[in-house]
C-alpha positions in Angstrom: 12.4 43.3 36.8 15.8 42.1 35.7 14.8 38.5 36.6 11.7 38.9 34.3 13.9 40.1 31.4 15.9 36.9 31.7 13.0 34.6 32.1 10.8 35.7 29.2 13.5 35.1 26.5 14.2 31.7 28.1 10.5 30.8 27.9 10.3 31.9 24.3 13.4 29.7 23.4 11.8 26.7 25.2 8.5 27.3 23.5 10.2 27.5 20.1 12.1 24.3 20.9 8.9 22.5 21.7 7.2 23.7 18.4 10.2 22.5 16.4 10.3 19.2 18.2 6.6 18.7 17.7 7.0 19.4 14.0 9.9 16.9 13.8 7.6 14.3 15.3 5.4 14.2 12.2 6.3 12.3 9.1 4.8 11.7 5.7 4.4 8.2 4.4 3.4 7.4 0.8 1.7 4.0 0.7 0.4 1.7 -2.1 -3.3 1.8 -2.3 -3.7 -1.8 -1.1 -2.3 -0.7 2.3 -5.1 1.7 3.2 -7.0 -0.7 5.5 -4.0 -2.1 7.4 -2.4 1.4 7.6 -5.1 2.7 9.8 -4.3 0.1 12.4 -0.5 0.6 12.0 -0.9 4.3 12.4 -2.9 3.9 15.6 -0.5 1.4 17.1 2.6 3.4 16.1 1.1 6.6 17.6 0.3 4.8 20.8 3.8 3.6 21.1 5.7 6.7 20.0 3.3 9.7 20.1 4.4 10.4 16.5 1.9 11.4 13.9 1.8 10.2 10.4 0.4 11.9 7.3 -0.5 9.2 4.8 -0.6 9.7 1.0 -2.1 6.8 -1.0 -2.0 5.8 -4.6 -0.7 3.3 -7.1 2.9 2.4 -6.5 3.9 3.6 -10.0 2.2 7.0 -9.6 3.7 7.5 -6.1 7.2 6.7 -7.5 6.7 9.3 -10.2 5.7 11.9 -7.7 8.8 11.2 -5.6 11.0 11.6 -8.7 9.2 15.0 -9.3 10.1 16.2 -5.8 7.1 15.2 -3.7 8.1 15.7 0.0 7.5 12.2 1.3 9.7 10.6 4.0 8.9 7.0 3.5 7.6 5.0 0.5 5.8 1.7 1.1 5.3 0.2 -2.3 3.3 -2.9 -3.4 6.4 -4.3 -5.0 10.2 -4.2 -4.9 10.8 -2.8 -8.4 9.7 0.8 -7.8 11.6 1.3 -4.4 14.7 -0.4 -5.9 14.7 1.9 -8.9 14.5 4.9 -6.6 17.4 3.5 -4.6 19.5 2.9 -7.7 18.9 6.5 -8.7 20.1 7.9 -5.4 16.8 9.1 -4.1 16.8 7.1 -0.8 18.6 7.1 2.5 18.3 3.4 3.2 18.2 0.3 1.1 14.9 -1.1 0.0 13.6 -3.8 2.4 10.6 -6.1 2.0 8.1 -5.7 4.8 5.2 -8.0 3.6 4.0 -10.2 0.8 0.6 -9.8 -0.7 -2.0 -12.3 -1.8 -4.0 -12.1 -5.0 -7.6 -13.1 -5.2 -10.5 -13.1 -7.7 -13.6 -11.6 -6.2 -17.2 -10.7 -6.9 -20.4 -9.6 -5.2 -22.1 -12.5 -7.0 -21.9 -16.2 -5.9 -19.9 -17.4 -8.9 -18.1 -20.7 -9.3 -14.5 -19.7 -8.9 -13.2 -23.3 -8.8 -12.7 -23.0 -12.5 -12.3 -19.2 -12.7 -10.3 -19.4 -16.0 -13.3 -21.0 -17.7 -15.7 -18.7 -15.9 -14.1 -15.6 -17.3 -14.6 -16.8 -20.9 -18.4 -16.9 -20.5 -20.5 -14.3 -22.3 -22.3 -13.3 -19.0 -18.9 -12.1 -17.7 -18.7 -8.9 -19.6 -16.1 -7.0 -17.6 -13.1 -8.0 -15.5 -11.4 -5.4 -13.3 -7.6 -5.5 -12.7 -5.1 -2.8 -11.8 -3.1 -1.1 -14.5 -0.1 -3.5 -14.7 2.3 -0.7 -15.5 1.7 1.1 -12.2 -0.2 -1.3 -10.0 1.7 -4.4 -8.9 -1.5 -6.3 -8.1 -2.6 -5.6 -11.6 0.7 -6.9 -12.9 0.1 -10.1 -10.9 -3.4 -10.5 -12.2 -2.1 -10.1 -15.8 0.5 -12.8 -15.1 -2.2 -15.2 -13.7 -4.4 -14.6 -16.7 -1.5 -15.3 -19.0 -0.5 -18.4 -17.1 -4.1 -19.6 -17.5 -3.8 -19.1 -21.2 -6.8 -16.7 -21.5 -5.3 -13.2 -21.3 -5.6 -12.5 -25.0 -9.1 -14.1 -25.0 -10.5 -11.9 -22.3 -8.4 -8.7 -23.0 -11.4 -6.9 -24.5 -13.3 -7.4 -21.2 -10.6 -6.0 -19.0 -11.3 -2.7 -17.2 -8.1 -1.2 -15.8 -8.1 0.6 -12.5 -5.4 3.2 -11.7 -5.0 1.6 -8.3 -6.3 -1.3 -6.3 -8.6 1.1 -4.6 -10.4 1.8 -7.9 -10.5 -1.9 -8.7 -12.0 -2.5 -5.3 -14.7 0.1 -5.9 -15.5 -1.5 -9.3 -15.9 -4.9 -7.5 -17.8 -3.9 -4.4 -20.3 -1.6 -6.2 -21.0 -4.3 -8.8 -19.9 -2.1 -11.7 -18.0 -5.2 -12.9 -19.1 -8.8 -12.2 -15.6 -9.9 -11.2 -12.1 -8.5 -10.5 -8.7 -9.3 -9.2 -7.6 -7.7 -6.0 -5.8 -8.2 -2.7 -6.9 -10.6 0.0 -6.6 -7.7 2.5 -9.9 -6.3 1.1 -11.7 -9.3 2.7 -10.2 -8.4 6.1 -11.1 -4.7 5.8 -13.7 -3.9 8.5 -14.8 -0.8 6.5 -15.9 -3.0 3.6 -19.5 -3.8 4.4 -20.1 -5.6 1.1 -20.2 -9.4 1.3 -17.9 -10.8 -1.3 -17.3 -14.2 -2.8 -13.7 -14.9 -3.6 -11.0 -17.4 -4.3 -7.2 -17.2 -3.6 -5.2 -17.4 -6.8 -2.5 -20.0 -6.8 0.7 -18.1 -5.9 2.6 -20.2 -8.5 0.5 -18.4 -11.2 2.2 -15.0 -10.6 5.5 -13.6 -9.4 5.5 -13.1 -5.6 4.0 -9.7 -4.6 6.9 -8.7 -2.4 6.1 -5.3 -0.9 9.1 -3.1 -0.1 9.8 0.1 1.7 12.4 2.8 1.4 13.3 5.9 3.5 13.6 8.8 1.1 16.1 11.7 1.1 13.4 14.1 2.3 13.6 12.3 5.7 17.2 13.4 6.4 17.4 14.8 9.9 14.1 13.4 11.0 14.6 10.8 13.8 10.9 10.0 13.8 11.4 8.4 10.4 13.9 5.9 11.7 11.5 4.9 14.4 8.7 4.3 11.9 11.1 2.3 9.7 12.1 0.0 12.6 8.4 -0.3 13.7 7.2 -1.6 10.3 9.8 -4.4 10.6 8.9 -5.2 14.2 6.9 -8.0 15.6 3.9 -5.8 16.6 3.6 -4.5 13.0 4.0 -8.0 11.6 1.1 -9.1 13.8 -1.1 -6.4 12.3 -0.1 -7.3 8.7 -0.9 -10.9 9.3 -4.3 -9.9 10.6 -5.0 -8.5 7.2 -3.7 -11.7 5.5 -0.3 -10.4 4.4 2.6 -12.8 4.7 5.6 -11.6 6.7 9.1 -13.0 7.3 
């Protein structure tokens, strides 16, 4: 009986330890909307390698940054640009310096077989009534699209046609459902196995917009969570880079 009195408290302590350990093995990652397709593969590969679960929150980089500033309990922020993570770092909201994990590619796309060889002239036509791009203030791919249109000398001419999406996900919906005849988005959409819509597209000359350098930061909420460090190292590893490349991202 005395042995039992010693064993049961020990079992309870061990059980509590395992519960706490399991909880510590789960992290929350806020990702830019363009990462949704590739993140599914990254999650699966990371879980296979580490047994660590990831809760993913998706949205425009700007909106996610605002949520972080307002106290959202995210552990890692994977933005579609460098500016938002660097601003969070500057304001003391991170545990690690911002680091670029991939570079995105901007395309113009449509469900229609349009002639994109002269896309700047195409967008001026009357039959192109709407053009979807992300909101440049909060969506880095939208900012890149705006730069490309400006470089082409047609932004002011087509401004009235532009439909702004709050994130690249919304832009992709506009494009794939045919709500708009044409839009600017990420090349990773073409590699998304979940997208069953056949799209016609053209890669925009990367000289026509600032590089879409997508950066990551570990946030203060991750303090004391070793699983976060493992995820951080994984995203910068060769296996993760291979997955990014499969979705047409450039990596160092």
